[in-house]
C-alpha positions in Angstrom: 28.4 162.1 13.9 25.3 159.6 14.4 23.7 158.4 10.9 20.2 159.0 10.3 17.7 156.1 11.4 15.9 154.3 9.0 13.9 151.8 10.4 13.3 151.3 14.0 11.7 148.6 16.2 11.8 150.6 20.0 10.4 153.9 20.3 10.8 156.0 24.0 8.5 158.4 24.9 9.1 161.2 28.0 6.3 163.5 29.0 7.2 165.0 32.2 7.6 161.9 34.8 5.8 159.7 32.8 7.8 157.3 30.1 6.2 155.0 27.4 8.5 152.8 26.0 7.4 150.6 22.9 8.7 147.5 20.8 7.4 146.8 17.5 7.6 143.5 15.9 7.6 144.8 12.3 10.3 147.6 11.7 8.8 151.0 11.1 10.5 152.7 8.1 12.0 156.2 8.3 12.0 159.1 5.7 10.2 156.9 3.5 8.2 157.7 0.1 5.9 155.8 -2.0 6.7 156.0 -5.7 4.4 158.3 -7.4 1.9 156.6 -9.7 2.0 157.5 -13.3 -1.2 159.3 -13.8 -4.1 157.6 -16.3 -6.5 159.4 -18.4 -9.6 159.6 -16.5 -12.1 156.8 -17.0 -15.9 157.7 -17.8 -17.5 157.2 -13.9 -19.0 154.2 -13.8 -21.9 153.9 -10.9 -21.1 150.9 -9.0 -23.8 149.5 -6.9 -22.5 147.8 -3.7 -24.2 145.3 -1.9 -25.1 146.1 1.6 -22.2 143.7 3.0 -19.7 145.8 1.2 -21.3 149.1 2.7 -21.3 147.6 6.6 -17.6 147.0 6.2 -16.6 150.3 4.5 -18.5 151.7 7.5 -17.0 149.3 9.8 -13.9 150.5 8.1 -14.3 154.1 9.1 -15.2 153.8 12.4 -12.1 151.5 13.4 -10.8 154.7 11.4 -12.4 157.2 13.5 -11.5 155.0 16.9 -7.9 155.0 16.5 -7.6 158.7 15.2 -9.8 159.3 18.9 -7.2 156.9 20.9 -4.4 159.1 19.3 -5.7 162.6 20.2 -6.2 161.4 23.6 -2.5 160.1 23.8 -1.2 163.7 22.3 -3.5 165.5 25.1 -2.0 163.1 27.9 1.5 163.6 26.7 1.0 167.5 26.4 -0.2 167.8 30.0 2.3 165.6 31.5 4.9 167.4 29.7 3.6 170.6 31.4 2.8 170.2 35.0 2.3 174.1 35.7 -1.0 173.3 33.5 -3.1 173.2 37.2 -6.6 175.1 36.7 -9.1 173.5 34.7 -11.8 176.1 33.2 -15.1 176.0 31.2 -16.5 178.5 29.2 -19.9 178.5 28.6 -22.0 180.8 26.2 -25.4 182.2 27.3 -27.8 182.2 25.0 -29.2 186.0 25.2 -25.7 186.9 24.2 -26.4 185.4 20.6 -27.6 187.3 17.8 -29.5 183.7 16.9 -30.6 182.6 19.9 -27.7 179.9 20.1 -24.0 179.1 20.1 -23.9 176.2 17.9 -22.0 176.9 14.9 -18.5 175.5 15.8 -16.5 178.2 13.4 -18.0 181.0 14.9 -17.4 179.8 18.9 -13.6 179.2 17.7 -13.2 182.4 16.4 -14.5 183.7 19.7 -12.3 181.5 22.2 -9.5 182.3 20.2 -9.9 186.0 20.8 -10.9 185.3 24.2 -7.2 183.9 24.4 -5.8 187.1 22.9 -7.6 189.1 25.6 -6.8 187.3 28.4 -2.8 186.9 27.1 -3.1 190.7 27.9 -3.7 190.5 31.5 -1.4 187.2 31.9 1.4 187.3 29.3 2.6 183.8 30.9 -0.2 182.1 30.0 0.0 178.6 29.1 -3.0 176.5 28.1 -5.0 173.4 26.0 -8.0 173.5 25.5 -11.4 171.6 23.4 -14.5 172.5 22.3 -17.8 169.7 23.3 -21.3 170.3 22.4 -23.4 170.0 25.7 -26.6 167.9 25.4 -29.3 168.5 22.7 -32.2 167.7 25.2 -33.0 170.4 28.1 -32.1 168.7 31.3 -35.7 169.0 33.5 -37.9 168.6 30.6 -36.3 166.8 28.0 -37.5 168.9 25.1 -35.1 168.8 22.2 -33.5 172.0 21.7 -33.9 173.4 18.6 -30.6 174.2 17.2 -29.0 171.4 19.3 -26.4 172.0 22.3 -24.2 175.1 22.5 -20.5 174.9 22.1 -18.8 175.1 25.1 -14.7 174.9 26.1 -13.2 173.4 28.4 -9.5 174.8 29.1 -6.4 173.6 31.5 -4.2 176.5 32.6 -1.0 177.8 34.7 -3.2 180.4 35.5 -3.2 182.1 39.4 -5.9 182.3 41.5 -8.9 184.9 39.7 -11.7 184.7 40.8 -14.3 183.8 38.4 -16.3 187.2 38.3 -13.1 188.4 37.0 -12.9 185.7 34.1 -16.4 186.4 33.1 -15.7 190.0 32.9 -12.9 189.2 30.2 -14.5 186.0 28.8 -18.1 188.3 28.2 -20.1 185.4 26.6 -21.3 183.1 29.6 -20.3 181.5 32.5 -17.5 179.8 33.7 -16.5 177.3 36.2 -12.9 177.3 37.8 -11.7 173.7 39.5 -8.1 173.7 41.1 -6.9 170.1 40.2 -4.1 170.1 42.0 -4.8 167.7 44.2 -5.0 165.3 41.3 -1.8 163.1 40.6 -2.3 161.9 37.2 -3.8 164.8 35.5 -3.3 164.2 31.8 -5.3 160.9 32.4 -8.2 162.8 34.5 -8.0 165.5 31.4 -8.1 163.2 28.5 -10.8 161.2 30.0 -13.3 164.4 30.7 -12.1 166.7 27.6 -11.8 163.7 24.4 -14.9 161.9 24.6 -16.6 164.7 22.5 -13.6 165.2 20.1 -15.4 162.9 17.1 -18.7 164.4 17.5 -19.7 164.7 13.7 -20.5 168.3 14.5 -16.7 168.7 14.8 -15.8 167.1 11.8 -12.7 168.9 9.3 -13.1 171.4 12.7 -9.9 172.8 14.8 -10.4 170.3 18.3 -7.5 171.2 20.2 -5.7 174.8 20.9 -3.3 174.7 23.1 -0.2 177.3 23.8 2.9 177.3 21.2 5.3 177.4 24.1 3.9 174.0 26.2 7.0 171.8 26.3 6.6 169.1 24.0 7.2 165.0 24.3 10.6 163.8 24.1 10.9 161.0 21.5 13.6 158.7 21.5 13.6 155.8 18.9 16.5 153.0 18.1 17.4 150.7 20.6 20.7 151.8 21.4 19.6 154.9 22.2 16.4 153.9 24.1 18.7 152.2 26.5 21.5 155.0 26.5 18.3 157.0 27.3 17.0 155.0 30.7 20.7 154.4 31.5 21.1 158.2 31.9 18.4 158.4 34.4 19.0 159.3 37.7 16.8 157.7 39.6 15.2 154.0 39.2 12.0 154.0 37.1 8.1 152.3 38.6 6.5 150.0 35.8 2.7 151.1 36.2 1.3 149.1 32.9 3.3 146.1 30.9 1.2 144.8 27.8 1.2 144.3 24.2 -1.2 144.4 21.8 -1.8 143.3 17.6 -1.7 146.3 15.0 -2.4 145.7 11.8 0.4 147.8 10.0 3.6 146.7 12.6 2.5 143.2 14.2 3.0 142.7 18.2 3.6 145.9 20.0 4.8 145.6 23.4 4.2 148.7 25.5 5.3 149.5 29.0 4.7 152.9 31.2 7.0 153.4 33.7 6.9 156.7 36.1 10.5 158.1 36.8 11.3 159.3 40.4 
């Protein structure tokens, strides 16, 4: 019986035919819980006056944190798409202002509910539907006049799915809130990277803060994750065909030191 891993330096992630291997300078501990701090009596709040330098440092930390979260989110999108190669139909769902009681569709909470109901209706016609989608805001200015929109740009959705060929007019009937655009991307070789670049650029728009940013089917295949040097080596040896090295680099992490990264395409 395998003993539980308490720390590891090697990690392999396989999503479809893409394999990523990480080597960490400092071991990553598994299942380690920090000791709970003893609760202290609440102290009276004292207003602290921060210098401009301290404020700039805090803002910089927030930017770094957001960029890290964005990279992680984009990586998750790429891996999910690579793990589900049947997702080949790329659809953009837009809102028509005339269908809104307020004259626009800028409330992300309201739009997410509309999108979720659309997916439920779509599944009635396509029970085997698989999808991944993200919301995005359109520009705040009218393209031709450059006049600023009163309520900002409308929400729209980018949806990657396994839908068979369907006329856009039929999907617009099911959507019922505006126009749609269908792009068949079967000719794209690296769909995961293509989609992540296209749909993840606005994930951290301030208007999406604390809101759901990714929607996807529960039945989507998840990437395989293997940790420890021995298991990573066993996994690689079990592959039937040789892998092509696409990326070989290293970078510095504040948490685990130097990180070596290789990306392979199998078969």
